[in-house]
RORO-27842 format. One line per field, with one value per residue (C-alpha): residue in one letter; x, y, z. Coordinates in pm, whole numbers, plus 50000, padded with zeros to 5 digits. Each point is the difference from the previous one (the first is absolute). Last residue first. Example, Ala and Ser with C-alpha at 12.3 -4.5 7.8 and 13.67 -1.06 7.14 Angstrom:
BEGIN
r = c(S  A)
x = c(51367  49863)
y = c(49894  49656)
z = c(50714  50066)
END
This chain:
BEGIN
r = c(X  X  X  X  X  X  X  X  X  X  X  X  X  X  X  X  X  X  X  X  X  X  X  X  X  X  X  X  X  X  X  X  X  X  X  X  X  X  X  X  X  X  X  X  X  X  X  X  X  X  X  X  X  X  X  X  X  X  X  X  X  X  X  X  X  X  X  X  X  X  X  X  X  X  X  X  X  X  X  X  X  X  X  X  X  X  X  X  X  X  X  X  X  X  X  X  X  X  X  X  X  X  X  X  X  X  X  X  X  X  X  X  X  X  X  X  X  X  X  X  X  X  X  X  X  X  X  X  X  X  X  X  X  X  X  X  X  X  X  X  X  X  X  X  X  X  X  X  X  X  X  X  X  X  X  X  X  X  X  X  X  X  X  X  X  X  X  X  X  X  X  X  X  X  X  X  X  X  X  X  X  X  X  X  X  X  X  X  X  X  X  X  X  X  X  X  X  X  X  X  X  X  X  X  X  X  X  X  X  X  X  X  X  X  X  X  X  X  X  X  X  X  X  X  X  X  X  X  X  X  X  X  X  X  X  X  X  X  X  X  X  X  X  X  X  X  X  X  X  X  X  X  X  X  X  X  X  X  X  X  X  X  X  X  X  X  X  X  X  X  X  X  X  X  X  X  X  X  X  X  X  X  X  X  X  X  X  X  X  X  X  X  X  X  X  X  X  X  X  X  X  X  X  X  X  X  X  X  X  X  X  X  X  X  X  X  X  X  X  X  X  X  X  X  X  X  X  X  X  X  X  X  X  X  X  X  X  X  X  X  X  X  X  X  X  X  X  X  X  X  X  X  X  X  X  X  X  X  X  X  X  X  X  X  X  X  X  X  X  X  X  X  X  X  X  X  X  X  X  X  X  X  X  X  X  X  X  X  X  X  X  X  X  X  X  X  X  X  X  X  X  X  X  X  X  X  X  X  X  X  X  X  X  X  X  X  X  X  X  X  X  X  X  X  X  X  X  X  X  X  X  X  X  X  X  X  X  X  X  X  X  X  X  X  X  X  X  X  X  X  X  X  X  X  X  X  X  X  X  X  X  X  X  X  X  X  X  X  X  X  X  X  X  X  X  X  X  X  X  X  X  X  X  X  X  X  X  X  X  X  X  X  X  X  X  X  X  X  X  X  X  X  X  X  X  X  X  X  X  X  X  X  X  X  X)
x = c(91225  49839  50254  49924  50297  50097  50246  50195  50326  49971  49887  50188  49847  50204  49843  50210  49876  49705  49939  49923  50040  49899  49734  49707  49987  49713  49944  50360  49985  50141  50323  50255  50302  50234  49904  50196  49978  50010  50124  49764  49853  49621  50021  49666  49965  49652  49968  49649  49854  49669  49873  49764  50122  50368  50220  50379  50234  50316  50138  50299  50199  49960  49705  50020  49775  49691  49700  49651  49655  49719  49708  50012  50084  50335  49948  49659  50150  49746  49922  50367  50103  49719  50119  50356  49880  49814  50301  50218  49753  49994  50380  50012  50144  49664  49923  49629  49900  50312  49880  49651  50124  50229  50367  50149  50248  49937  50015  49720  49898  49659  49914  49774  49623  50004  49837  50303  50034  49655  49748  49953  50134  50223  50073  50365  49887  49887  50111  50296  49804  49883  50245  49843  50008  50274  49994  50363  50135  49763  50165  50256  49716  49675  49785  49737  50253  50359  50193  50168  50376  50033  49730  50066  49987  49738  50150  49713  49881  50083  49725  49738  50164  50013  49915  50101  49777  50184  50293  50268  50019  49843  50221  50320  49938  49874  50339  50160  49798  50082  50371  49948  49800  50249  49990  50045  49735  49822  49869  49797  50079  49764  49685  49753  50101  50281  50052  49806  50086  49708  50092  49784  50280  49760  50294  49934  49964  50299  50210  49923  50089  50344  50050  49909  50243  50286  49915  49990  50326  50177  49863  50313  50107  50323  49908  50049  49700  49758  49723  50183  49975  50324  49918  49653  49662  49945  50129  50130  49654  49842  50246  49697  50124  49794  49887  49875  49737  49903  49621  49854  49756  49676  49952  49852  50212  50216  50081  50083  50230  50227  49970  50182  50015  49660  49827  49735  49809  49642  49779  49626  49851  49878  49797  49751  50116  50359  50026  49886  50239  50283  49915  50048  50327  50097  49959  50184  50296  49999  50011  50279  50216  50316  50048  49633  49996  49740  49762  49971  50354  50014  49753  50204  49755  49771  49966  49633  49740  49815  49804  49633  49785  49939  50377  50009  49741  50106  50359  49886  49776  50288  50213  49720  49988  50370  49960  49711  50215  50277  49757  49813  50312  50100  50334  50105  49989  50309  49822  50019  50376  50139  49873  50214  49809  50157  49816  49878  49669  49871  49985  50038  50314  49955  50142  50049  50344  50134  50113  49748  49876  49925  49747  50100  49757  49744  49709  49938  50191  50317  50254  50140  50077  50249  50331  50041  50253  49776  49692  50054  49905  49952  49662  49886  49799  50174  49802  50019  49700  49644  49981  49794  49813  49681  49983  50163  49980  50333  49965  50310  49856  49713  50232  50204  49704  49882  50327  50169  50304  50053  49983  50232  50095  49738  50102  49843  50127  49737  50068  49881  49950  50015  49786  49948  49635  50121  50206  49709  49771  50246  50053  49623  49995  50266  49796  49690  50196  50074  50282  50373  49994  49691  50195  49807  49784  49975  50341  49947  50287  50283  50359  50166  49843  50320  50126  49851  49730  49705  49835  49698  50094  50216  50283  50240  49838  50167  49894  49989  50034  50320  50085  50115  49685  49792  50156  49930  49642  49954  50109  49660  49881  50297  49923  49638  50131  50195  50344  50062  50076  49642  49956  49699  50151  50325  50198  50243  50148  49745  49878  50329  49934  50196  49985  49981  50089  49778  50055  49931  49802  49713  49935  49895  50213  49861  50186  50164  50052  49703  49925)
y = c(56195  50209  50072  50041  50133  49967  50206  49957  50055  50154  49802  50015  49799  49922  50005  50296  50199  49893  50206  49953  50271  50047  49793  49825  50036  49951  49953  49942  49923  49694  49810  49883  49824  50085  50065  50268  50026  50271  49919  50072  49651  49966  49972  49894  49947  49909  49914  50050  49803  50076  49790  49795  50019  49993  50074  49980  49974  50168  50023  50236  49873  49624  49787  50092  49930  49863  49928  50097  49957  50253  49860  50233  50326  50134  49900  50174  50343  50259  49836  49929  50359  50130  49777  50126  50361  49939  49819  50298  50240  49783  49992  50379  50211  50141  50118  50078  49637  49954  50250  49847  49640  50039  49927  50015  50285  50073  49629  49878  49708  49932  49766  49702  49991  50362  50058  50155  50261  50136  49930  50234  49730  49935  50359  49973  49952  50364  50176  49951  49793  49651  49781  49654  49857  49748  49646  49956  50044  49728  49733  49921  49885  50051  49771  50263  50273  49912  50264  50244  50050  50135  50147  49872  50306  50130  50057  50196  49723  49745  50155  49736  49693  50027  49683  49948  49780  49738  50073  50252  50370  50150  49807  50087  50374  49973  49873  50280  50260  49816  50052  50373  50014  49795  49620  49761  50099  50205  49686  49930  49673  49720  49832  50285  50019  50110  50148  49696  49773  49816  49705  49964  49889  49832  49869  49634  50060  49772  50229  50296  49798  49916  50358  50136  49762  50098  50369  49988  49805  50250  50321  50074  50263  50198  50287  50257  50190  49742  49821  49664  49998  49949  49895  49883  50149  50140  49791  49697  50017  49826  49710  49777  49699  50037  50328  50318  49803  50103  50014  49783  50114  49882  49709  49679  49727  49992  50365  49917  49710  50151  50325  49866  50283  49914  50319  49965  50251  49924  50237  49936  50055  49642  50016  49709  49734  50112  50055  49646  49853  50212  49862  49648  50105  50146  49659  49821  50238  49938  49627  50019  50233  49795  49941  49952  49837  50267  50185  50374  50136  50133  50283  50164  50294  50030  50339  49996  50107  50304  50080  50082  49841  49700  49949  50032  49731  49765  49997  49909  49725  49862  49975  49813  49760  49926  49944  49760  49808  49971  49864  49751  49834  50080  50154  49696  50017  49974  49920  49630  50000  49663  50054  50313  50239  50104  50309  50070  50177  50355  50036  50349  50063  50152  50354  50087  49838  50232  49867  49741  49765  49629  49893  49746  49730  49902  50245  50147  50310  50201  49717  50034  50257  49879  50032  49837  49764  49699  50087  49966  49685  50012  50174  49698  49956  50282  50305  50196  50235  49983  49634  50048  50292  49813  49840  49719  50045  50080  50364  50173  50009  50218  50272  49964  50068  50280  50187  50084  49787  50238  49848  49806  49931  50191  50361  50206  50358  50197  50120  50337  50150  50355  50177  50287  49912  49643  50098  50196  49699  49758  50249  50021  49621  50032  50261  49781  49713  50231  50221  49950  49959  49785  49729  49928  49688  49695  49844  49995  49940  50048  49977  50188  50307  50155  49666  49989  50226  49843  50005  50127  50056  50269  49784  50199  50193  49961  50295  50064  50299  50158  50320  50225  50206  49686  49933  50360  49967  49689  50182  50068  49649  49852  50219  49885  49644  50061  50079  49968  50288  50026  50341  49906  50053  49800  49956  49727  49827  49742  49954  49869  50115  49855  50207  49796  50105  49811  50015  49643  49941  50207  49741  49732  49696  49699  49699  49759  49699  49811  49728)
z = c(15087  50271  50271  50370  50194  50365  50203  50324  49811  49656  49697  49670  49721  49691  49655  49888  50299  50214  50312  50371  50257  50364  50174  49836  49622  49757  49627  49893  49628  49829  49968  50253  49854  50284  50363  50184  50376  50265  50348  50293  49951  49963  49620  49854  49624  49876  49631  49868  49710  49832  49710  50215  50357  50093  50302  49965  50296  50124  50354  49997  50186  49973  49890  49631  49699  50175  49779  50113  49845  50044  50200  50298  49825  49879  49636  49998  50080  50117  50334  50064  49929  50221  50285  49946  50017  50328  50148  49910  50163  50312  50019  49989  49720  49885  50354  50057  50063  50211  50259  50014  50018  50299  50063  50352  50033  50369  50077  50227  49779  50147  50285  49920  50052  50116  50339  50173  49723  50079  49730  49702  49769  49697  49901  50103  50360  50000  49683  49767  49749  49913  50190  50017  50350  50090  49861  49890  50352  50124  49785  50271  50228  49808  50207  50074  50090  50087  50194  49764  49979  49647  49780  49647  49780  49761  49657  49848  49767  50269  50212  49926  49849  49622  49808  49637  49782  49797  49772  50111  49918  50312  50243  49812  49970  50361  50114  49799  50189  50324  49933  49964  50325  50204  50028  50295  50256  49734  49833  50315  50171  49908  50137  49942  49636  49774  49656  49882  49706  49839  49776  49691  49773  49759  49800  50064  50375  50054  49781  50224  50309  49861  49879  50345  50169  49769  50027  50380  50018  49773  50149  50200  50247  50035  49767  50276  49867  50133  49814  50009  50378  50196  50356  49896  49918  49649  49711  50188  50161  49703  50015  49921  50203  50318  50146  49833  49810  49647  49972  49727  49731  49844  50237  49863  50154  49686  50071  50363  49919  49735  50191  50305  50255  50146  50107  49737  49790  49896  49803  49987  49653  49958  50323  50006  49754  49954  50375  50081  49743  50147  50346  49866  49839  50337  50168  49718  50034  50376  49944  49744  50209  49955  50373  50079  50342  50093  49770  50069  49963  49644  50050  50272  50019  49699  49830  49917  49749  49873  50316  49953  50271  49774  49986  50379  50073  49722  50125  50349  49860  49795  50314  50179  49705  50043  50373  49937  49752  50258  50262  49778  49862  49642  50092  50198  50380  50216  50328  49915  50043  49892  49645  49974  49780  49669  49878  50352  50060  49972  50380  50140  50201  50345  50034  50370  50023  49731  49659  49882  50270  50019  50262  50266  50106  50261  50008  50342  49896  50055  50034  49654  49734  49742  49819  49663  49847  50071  50205  50378  50186  50379  49974  49805  49682  49811  49896  49673  50003  49864  50107  50317  49841  49907  50344  50198  50378  50167  49907  49862  49646  50121  50128  49684  49773  50228  49939  50332  49914  49709  49654  49771  49642  49804  50072  49721  49966  49812  49648  49871  49656  49865  49743  50246  50062  50053  50302  50144  49963  50161  50284  50044  50036  50269  50183  49977  50155  50289  50121  50045  50380  49961  49813  49680  50025  49774  50058  50376  50243  49754  50121  49714  50161  50138  50133  50351  49867  50185  49658  49813  49639  49837  49870  49777  49715  49660  49791  49626  49768  50131  49813  50282  49945  50043  50341  50097  49879  50213  50317  50160  49911  50186  50300  49996  50016  50319  50137  50373  50239  50127  49835  49785  49654  50027  49678  49891  50302  50107  49643  49857  49646  49710  49681  49682  49645  49758  49624  49892  50320  49858  49731  50250  49913  49822  50135  49760  50227  49855  50257)
END
């Protein structure tokens, strides 16, 4: 297969805004966000400068895992609205020259999904092999937990993550010949699952979505240590998309861009777990983006450079400010430190992703009881804080009905107040987005070369004849960098100046220099 994938042009300058629909905006006073609320706030997202949306799962679900346990891939969850409402959202997004990706969850379903209900039957049917079942209830899948003893069918069904998420069957790259239940990728069941996935994609692409962010895209084929089977599966899906929907954008949650880009994805989503060292920058005992200057970016930079080289210079690695699975930035960084974090996030290759509320520094709400499988993630999923009114402008419902309790702090940030304050975090994020949009070297496909991985962090971004040097100094101590040439085009923080070809940058300050 030709591994040179034609990328939709709009991805070159995309700035994504992640919307967790439950917590974004409630328009019918039931305490849960809805699609009409998203439509109502599109202009605010546009005003910030974001031109693309990643919408977390909005499909019918028992919501044991906040919608990542899908019960019906073809139907919008009634609490959010209807399929027609979602199609209207697509239309309203496009009217504003924006784009929208749906969250595709291909690895598992809810146990209440009709496919799984049929697969549990003792009698063989078209869904018998839709999931990964062993032949005996006494035998669990290798290296996987399972559901067992809940049906007449003999066997244990592999699960992904929670015990109510049965694993869909895309086959085994290296099946064990002694275990007949380990089906090869080209067996009837795995192929049927793959075609069912294509049908789901067809349905929503025809309805008007612009593509998908794919949940745990690298985990589908089992016994696939090097990812070769999963790469081949996605290459097959890429062929289908090239034939029927060549403009569909595909972004993977994989964390291995050398594999995902070969598989046919346009960009890969940096994982916050595993070996990326991403959270060395933001979420650890001593984050790099902290004024104390006790953190390190060395392991992150080394890992990023290794992955960048594997992508043959494509560098299309998406770095999010956060997401529904991470602590809020504000749990470890103050407002000034977050401004520098965004200077970094909005000047790296690949499309940046802003988690709703991170642009105003929403806080992690401590001590919450788990909601819909959130557990310790629940504090990062609280309602969006729009203004200083009732329920921070999220909902007219009584406080007791809110999906997740609000941040009750008297000084909680809100979008409306920050929108009118030129010194706010939101205003800084807005200016940085504008800088990126107007500076080709800072956009998704511009190349990157790291100059320093200490304090300050220094890297060069290039596109065509334009080269921008980015100098970010999170430490409270100022720094002097010799042999710096060019013109400072933007500063975040206090003072940065070039004198006699030496750059001085104050503490907690970033400078963008056009060479």
